[in-house]
C-alpha positions in Angstrom: 92.6 98.1 107.1 92.1 100.5 104.1 91.8 97.4 101.8 89.3 95.8 104.1 87.3 99.0 104.2 87.4 99.2 100.4 85.9 95.7 100.1 83.3 96.5 102.7 82.3 99.6 100.8 82.4 97.6 97.5 79.7 95.2 98.7 77.8 97.9 100.6 77.7 95.8 103.8 75.4 98.4 105.5 72.8 97.7 102.9 72.1 94.4 104.7 69.5 96.4 106.6 67.2 95.9 103.6 67.2 92.1 103.3 68.4 90.6 106.6 65.5 91.7 108.8 63.1 90.1 106.3 65.1 86.8 106.3 64.8 86.8 110.1 61.1 87.7 109.8 60.5 84.7 107.5 62.4 82.4 110.0 60.6 83.7 113.1 57.2 83.3 111.4 58.0 79.8 110.2 59.1 78.8 113.7 56.1 80.6 115.3 58.6 81.9 117.8 62.4 82.2 118.1 64.4 79.7 115.9 67.2 77.7 117.6 70.5 79.6 117.8 72.2 77.3 115.3 69.6 77.8 112.6 69.5 81.6 113.2 73.3 81.9 112.8 73.4 79.8 109.6 70.6 81.8 108.1 72.7 84.9 108.9 75.8 83.4 107.3 73.8 82.4 104.2 72.4 85.9 103.8 75.8 87.6 104.2 77.4 85.2 101.7 74.6 85.6 99.1 74.4 89.4 99.3 78.2 89.8 99.3 78.4 87.8 96.1 75.5 89.6 94.6 76.9 93.1 95.2 80.4 92.2 94.1 79.1 90.6 90.9 76.9 93.6 90.2 79.9 96.0 90.5 82.0 93.9 88.2 79.3 93.5 85.5 78.5 97.3 85.6 82.1 98.5 85.9 82.3 99.9 82.4 79.2 102.0 83.0 80.2 103.0 86.6 83.5 104.4 85.2 81.4 106.8 83.1 78.9 107.7 85.7 79.5 111.0 87.5 77.9 109.7 90.8 80.1 106.6 91.0 83.5 108.2 90.8 84.3 107.2 94.4 83.2 103.5 94.1 86.2 101.3 95.1 86.3 99.4 91.8 86.2 102.7 89.9 89.0 104.2 91.9 91.0 101.0 91.6 91.0 100.4 95.4 89.4 97.0 94.6 90.8 95.1 91.7 88.5 92.9 89.5 90.4 89.8 90.4 90.0 90.6 94.1 86.3 91.0 93.6 86.0 87.7 91.6 87.8 86.0 94.5 85.4 87.5 96.9 82.5 86.2 94.8 83.8 82.7 94.8 84.5 82.7 98.5 81.1 84.3 99.3 79.2 81.7 97.2 81.2 79.0 99.0 80.1 80.4 102.3 76.5 80.6 101.1 76.4 77.0 99.9 78.1 75.8 103.1 75.5 77.6 105.2 72.6 76.1 103.2 74.0 72.7 103.8 73.4 73.3 107.5 69.8 74.2 107.1 66.7 72.2 105.9 67.9 69.7 103.2 65.8 71.4 100.5 67.7 74.7 100.9 70.8 73.5 99.1 68.7 72.1 96.3 66.9 75.5 95.9 70.2 77.5 96.1 70.5 77.9 92.3 67.0 79.6 92.3 68.2 82.1 94.9 71.4 82.8 93.0 69.9 83.2 89.5 68.1 86.5 90.0 71.1 88.4 91.3 73.3 86.9 88.5 71.0 88.1 85.7 69.9 91.4 87.3 72.9 93.5 86.2 72.3 92.4 82.6 68.5 93.0 82.5 68.9 96.8 82.5 70.6 96.3 79.1 67.4 95.1 77.5 64.3 95.7 79.6 62.7 98.3 81.8 61.5 95.4 84.1 65.0 95.2 85.6 63.6 96.7 88.8 61.3 93.7 89.2 64.3 91.3 88.8 66.0 93.1 91.7 62.8 92.8 93.6 62.8 89.0 93.0 66.4 88.8 94.2 65.5 90.5 97.5 62.3 88.5 97.8 64.4 85.4 98.3 65.4 86.7 101.8 62.1 86.0 103.6 61.4 83.0 101.5 64.8 81.6 102.4 64.3 82.2 106.1 60.9 80.4 106.0 62.1 77.4 104.0 65.2 77.0 106.2 62.7 76.2 109.0 59.7 74.5 107.4 61.1 73.3 104.1 58.0 74.4 102.3 56.6 77.4 100.4 53.3 78.4 101.8 50.8 81.3 101.0 51.9 83.6 103.9 55.5 83.6 102.9 54.6 84.0 99.2 52.8 87.1 100.1 55.6 88.3 102.4 58.1 87.7 99.6 55.9 89.6 97.1 55.6 92.5 99.6 59.4 92.7 99.9 59.9 92.3 96.2 57.4 95.1 95.3 58.9 97.4 98.1 62.4 97.2 96.8 61.4 97.3 93.1 59.4 100.4 93.8 62.3 102.1 95.5 64.6 101.0 92.7 62.3 102.7 90.2 62.6 105.9 92.1 66.4 105.6 92.4 66.6 104.9 88.7 64.8 108.1 87.9 67.9 110.2 88.6 69.8 108.2 86.0 67.3 108.7 83.2 69.5 110.8 81.0 72.6 108.6 81.6 70.6 105.5 80.8 69.2 107.0 77.6 72.7 108.1 76.5 74.1 104.6 77.1 71.3 102.5 75.8 70.2 101.2 79.2 66.6 100.6 80.3 64.5 101.6 83.3 60.9 102.5 84.0 62.0 106.1 83.7 63.4 105.7 80.2 60.3 103.7 79.2 57.5 105.7 80.8 59.1 109.0 81.7 59.7 110.4 85.2 56.1 111.0 85.9 55.1 107.5 84.8 57.9 105.9 86.7 57.0 107.7 89.9 53.4 106.6 89.5 54.5 103.0 89.0 56.6 103.2 92.1 53.6 104.5 94.1 51.5 101.6 92.8 54.2 99.0 93.8 54.4 100.4 97.3 50.6 100.4 97.7 50.5 96.8 96.7 53.5 96.1 99.0 51.7 97.5 102.1 48.6 95.5 101.1 50.6 92.3 101.0 52.3 93.1 104.4 48.8 93.5 105.8 47.6 90.2 104.4 50.5 88.4 105.9 49.4 89.6 109.4 45.9 88.4 108.7 46.9 85.0 107.4 49.4 84.4 110.2 46.9 85.7 112.9 49.5 88.1 114.2 48.8 90.3 117.2 47.4 93.8 116.5 50.8 95.3 117.4 52.2 93.9 114.1 50.2 96.4 112.2 52.0 99.2 114.0 55.1 98.1 112.1 53.1 98.1 108.8 51.8 101.6 109.7 55.4 102.9 110.3 56.4 101.4 107.0 53.4 103.1 105.3 54.3 106.5 106.8 58.0 106.1 105.7 57.0 105.3 102.2 54.5 108.2 102.0 57.2 110.6 103.3 59.7 109.2 100.7 57.2 109.8 97.9 56.3 113.3 99.2 59.9 114.6 98.9 60.5 113.5 95.3 58.9 114.7 92.1 59.4 115.1 88.4 61.0 118.5 88.8 63.0 117.7 92.0 65.0 114.5 92.6 67.6 116.2 94.8 66.4 114.3 97.8 67.3 110.9 96.3 70.5 110.8 98.2 72.3 108.1 100.3 70.2 109.3 103.3 67.1 108.7 101.2 68.4 105.3 100.3 69.1 104.2 103.8 65.9 105.6 105.2 64.1 102.8 103.4 65.7 100.5 105.9 63.1 101.8 108.4 60.5 99.7 106.5 62.4 96.4 107.0 63.4 97.1 110.6 60.0 98.3 111.8 58.1 95.4 110.3 60.5 92.8 111.6 60.6 94.3 115.1 56.8 94.5 115.4 56.5 91.0 114.0 58.9 89.8 116.7 56.9 91.5 119.4 53.7 90.1 118.0 55.1 86.5 118.1 56.8 86.5 121.5 54.6 88.8 123.4 
């Protein structure tokens, strides 16, 4: 059981709260209602497979830095609870699960699978040469709503492009904030982020800008999809959450950027999805 727990922690399974609701949102919007159970389950399997592979791969690629980072001393791969070969095996199995799931969905899904995989493969490397690494992470997460939509419709339409953009900007903005606490570590080890490029004040301003655009895109999705007014209640909750998150961090105080801070961002995904669901089926 301890080994299983270590692997669950290694892939941060609880972080599914960030992407899975948006994959469901894309599917529900594409179906203009509730997708059939089989499609819903295969979308879930595809998401779990993809994100498990992504997190395990990120931990392997960044292991040499994680071993040096004071905040990551308890990570399973740093402590040795999860061996590199075990993680590689998990990646192979997870990708197999992902491909198997895409084969059960719209025929175009398996053809587009490499495009979904590519961002999370290159993301860990981008911080080695560009401060735009946060945007690559955003693209990786933006594949969730796009995948849910394409699984149903087999096409990429303007509303889902805007929803994917909203999700990408939301997670990229948060990652910019999260990266601020690692500014000195990144500078010492030749890594890049918005904080190392523009300073803490500049990075926090960029994050605010990203989140403003994200909320704007979420609003535009509601307009284009003719969603019921209640949908905007979810967007409003997301806006309040983001405003609060920004209010408790600053150049001189990043102490609130904790695991609780990290998980609180899940309110954005959950609230927008739930209010979308009510808007569609009510």
